[in-house]
C-alpha positions as CSV (number, residue, x, y, z in Angstrom):
1,X,29.1,6.7,-13.1
2,X,26.2,9.0,-13.9
3,X,24.7,6.4,-16.3
4,X,24.7,3.8,-13.5
5,X,23.0,6.2,-11.2
6,X,20.4,7.1,-13.8
7,X,19.8,3.4,-14.4
8,X,19.3,2.8,-10.7
9,X,16.8,5.7,-10.6
10,X,14.7,4.2,-13.4
11,X,15.0,0.8,-11.9
12,X,13.7,1.9,-8.5
13,X,11.0,4.1,-10.1
14,X,9.8,1.0,-12.2
15,X,10.0,-1.1,-9.0
16,X,7.9,1.5,-7.2
17,X,5.3,1.4,-9.9
18,X,5.3,-2.4,-9.9
19,X,4.8,-2.4,-6.1
20,X,1.9,0.1,-6.4
21,X,0.3,-2.0,-9.2
22,X,0.5,-5.2,-7.1
23,X,-0.9,-3.4,-4.0
24,X,-3.8,-1.9,-6.1
25,X,-4.5,-5.4,-7.5
26,X,-4.5,-7.1,-4.1
27,X,-6.7,-4.3,-2.6
28,X,-9.2,-4.6,-5.4
29,X,-9.6,-8.3,-5.1
30,X,-12.9,-9.4,-3.5
31,X,-11.2,-11.5,-0.9
32,X,-13.2,-10.8,2.3
33,X,-16.3,-8.8,1.9
34,X,-18.8,-7.9,4.6
35,X,-18.8,-6.3,8.0
36,X,-16.4,-7.0,10.8
37,X,-13.2,-6.8,8.7
38,X,-10.4,-5.0,10.4
39,X,-8.5,-2.4,8.4
40,X,-5.0,-3.2,7.6
41,X,-2.0,-0.9,7.1
42,X,-1.7,1.5,4.3
43,X,1.3,-0.2,2.7
44,X,1.7,2.1,-0.2
45,X,2.0,5.1,2.1
46,X,4.6,3.3,4.2
47,X,6.6,2.4,1.0
48,X,6.6,6.0,0.0
49,X,7.6,7.2,3.4
50,X,10.4,4.8,3.7
51,X,11.7,5.5,0.2
52,X,11.4,9.3,0.6
53,X,13.4,9.2,3.8
54,X,16.1,6.7,2.5
55,X,16.4,7.7,-1.1
56,X,14.4,10.8,-1.9
57,X,15.8,10.9,-5.5
58,X,14.2,7.6,-6.4
59,X,10.5,8.8,-5.9
60,X,9.9,12.2,-7.4
61,X,6.9,14.2,-6.2
62,X,5.1,13.8,-9.6
63,X,5.4,10.0,-9.5
64,X,3.9,10.0,-6.0
65,X,1.1,12.4,-7.1
66,X,0.3,10.2,-10.1
67,X,0.2,7.0,-8.1
68,X,-1.9,8.4,-5.3
69,X,-4.3,10.1,-7.7
70,X,-4.8,6.8,-9.4
71,X,-5.4,5.3,-6.0
72,X,-8.1,7.9,-5.3
73,X,-9.8,7.0,-8.6
74,X,-9.6,3.3,-8.1
75,X,-10.8,3.3,-4.4
76,X,-13.4,6.0,-5.0
77,X,-12.0,8.4,-2.5
78,X,-12.6,12.2,-2.8
79,X,-10.5,13.0,-5.8
80,X,-7.2,14.6,-4.9
81,X,-7.7,15.0,-1.2
82,X,-5.6,12.1,0.0
83,X,-3.2,12.8,-2.8
84,X,-2.6,16.4,-1.6
85,X,-2.2,15.2,2.0
86,X,0.3,12.6,1.0
87,X,2.2,15.1,-1.1
88,X,2.4,17.5,1.9
89,X,3.4,14.7,4.3
90,X,6.1,13.2,2.0
91,X,7.6,16.5,1.2
92,X,7.8,17.2,5.0
93,X,9.7,13.8,5.3
94,X,11.8,14.6,2.2
95,X,13.0,17.8,3.8
96,X,14.3,15.7,6.6
97,X,15.9,13.0,4.5
98,X,19.5,14.4,5.0
99,X,19.1,14.4,8.8
100,X,17.8,10.9,8.8
101,X,21.3,9.6,8.3
102,X,22.1,10.6,11.9
103,X,18.9,9.5,13.5
104,X,18.4,6.2,15.2
105,X,15.6,4.0,13.8
106,X,13.4,4.8,16.8
107,X,13.6,8.5,16.1
108,X,12.9,7.9,12.4
109,X,9.9,5.7,13.3
110,X,8.6,8.4,15.7
111,X,8.8,11.1,13.0
112,X,7.1,8.9,10.5
113,X,4.4,8.0,13.0
114,X,3.7,11.6,13.9
115,X,3.6,12.6,10.2
116,X,1.2,9.8,9.3
117,X,-1.0,10.6,12.3
118,X,-1.2,14.2,11.2
119,X,-2.0,13.1,7.7
120,X,-4.9,10.8,8.9
121,X,-6.1,13.6,11.2
122,X,-6.1,16.2,8.3
123,X,-8.0,13.8,6.1
124,X,-10.6,13.1,8.7
125,X,-10.9,16.8,9.5
126,X,-11.5,17.8,5.9
127,X,-14.0,15.0,5.3
128,X,-15.9,16.0,8.5
129,X,-15.8,19.6,7.6
130,X,-17.4,18.9,4.2
131,X,-19.8,16.3,5.7
132,X,-18.5,13.6,3.5
133,X,-19.1,9.9,4.4
134,X,-16.0,8.6,6.2
135,X,-15.1,5.5,8.2
136,X,-16.0,5.7,11.9
137,X,-13.3,7.1,14.2
138,X,-12.5,3.7,15.8
139,X,-11.8,2.1,12.4
140,X,-9.6,5.1,11.4
141,X,-7.6,4.8,14.6
142,X,-7.1,1.1,14.0
143,X,-6.0,1.8,10.5
144,X,-3.6,4.4,11.8
145,X,-2.1,2.1,14.4
146,X,-1.8,-0.8,12.0
147,X,0.0,1.6,9.5
148,X,2.4,2.9,12.1
149,X,3.2,-0.6,13.5
150,X,3.9,-1.9,10.0
151,X,6.6,0.7,9.2
152,X,9.5,-1.4,10.6
153,X,8.5,-4.4,8.5
154,X,8.3,-2.2,5.3
155,X,11.8,-0.8,6.1
156,X,13.3,-4.2,6.7
157,X,11.8,-5.6,3.5
158,X,12.9,-2.6,1.6
159,X,16.5,-2.9,2.9
160,X,16.7,-6.7,2.5
161,X,14.8,-7.4,-0.6
162,X,15.5,-4.3,-2.7
163,X,18.7,-2.9,-1.2
164,X,17.2,0.4,-0.2
165,X,19.7,1.9,2.2
166,X,20.1,5.4,3.7
167,X,22.2,7.9,1.7
168,X,25.8,7.7,2.8
169,X,27.3,11.1,3.9
170,X,29.7,11.4,0.9
171,X,27.4,10.0,-1.8
172,X,26.6,12.1,-4.8
173,X,23.4,12.2,-6.9
174,X,23.1,11.8,-10.7
175,X,24.2,15.4,-11.2
176,X,27.3,15.0,-9.0
177,X,25.9,17.0,-6.1
178,X,26.8,15.9,-2.6
179,X,23.8,14.6,-0.6
């Protein structure tokens, strides 16, 4: 039983890395350049939030840190700032992963939306404090709204395509501990 669980952990970690690599590849493609392009949702952040709430053992904090640090490097963001903010936000969500079993989806979505809004606000505040170049506030708000509105789609795709379900009340982890 423990071997099956460990295999599932590695399968989902590999799947997470594959999803991250595909998202990086798509975002780096020069598909639409120029002004007037609307910002889309931060899909990688949504995948991490959904997985941390549903199966926190599948995405350890070091894996999240490595992926988002690589994203900071690839997208030329201030090195480690967004990574640190994502780590804080996802650990906040991870601490609530046991309670999410009892929540309705609307409450879960609200908690994720508020957490993501605080993350975006913290990022904008730090960038403003250090007078770094950042996107205008309007584009940041559109990016935030698009990210929050895309959360249900990411959860549905995660549940249907990958079988990512909430932890059942009597389920045990790889070490035999009750969740």
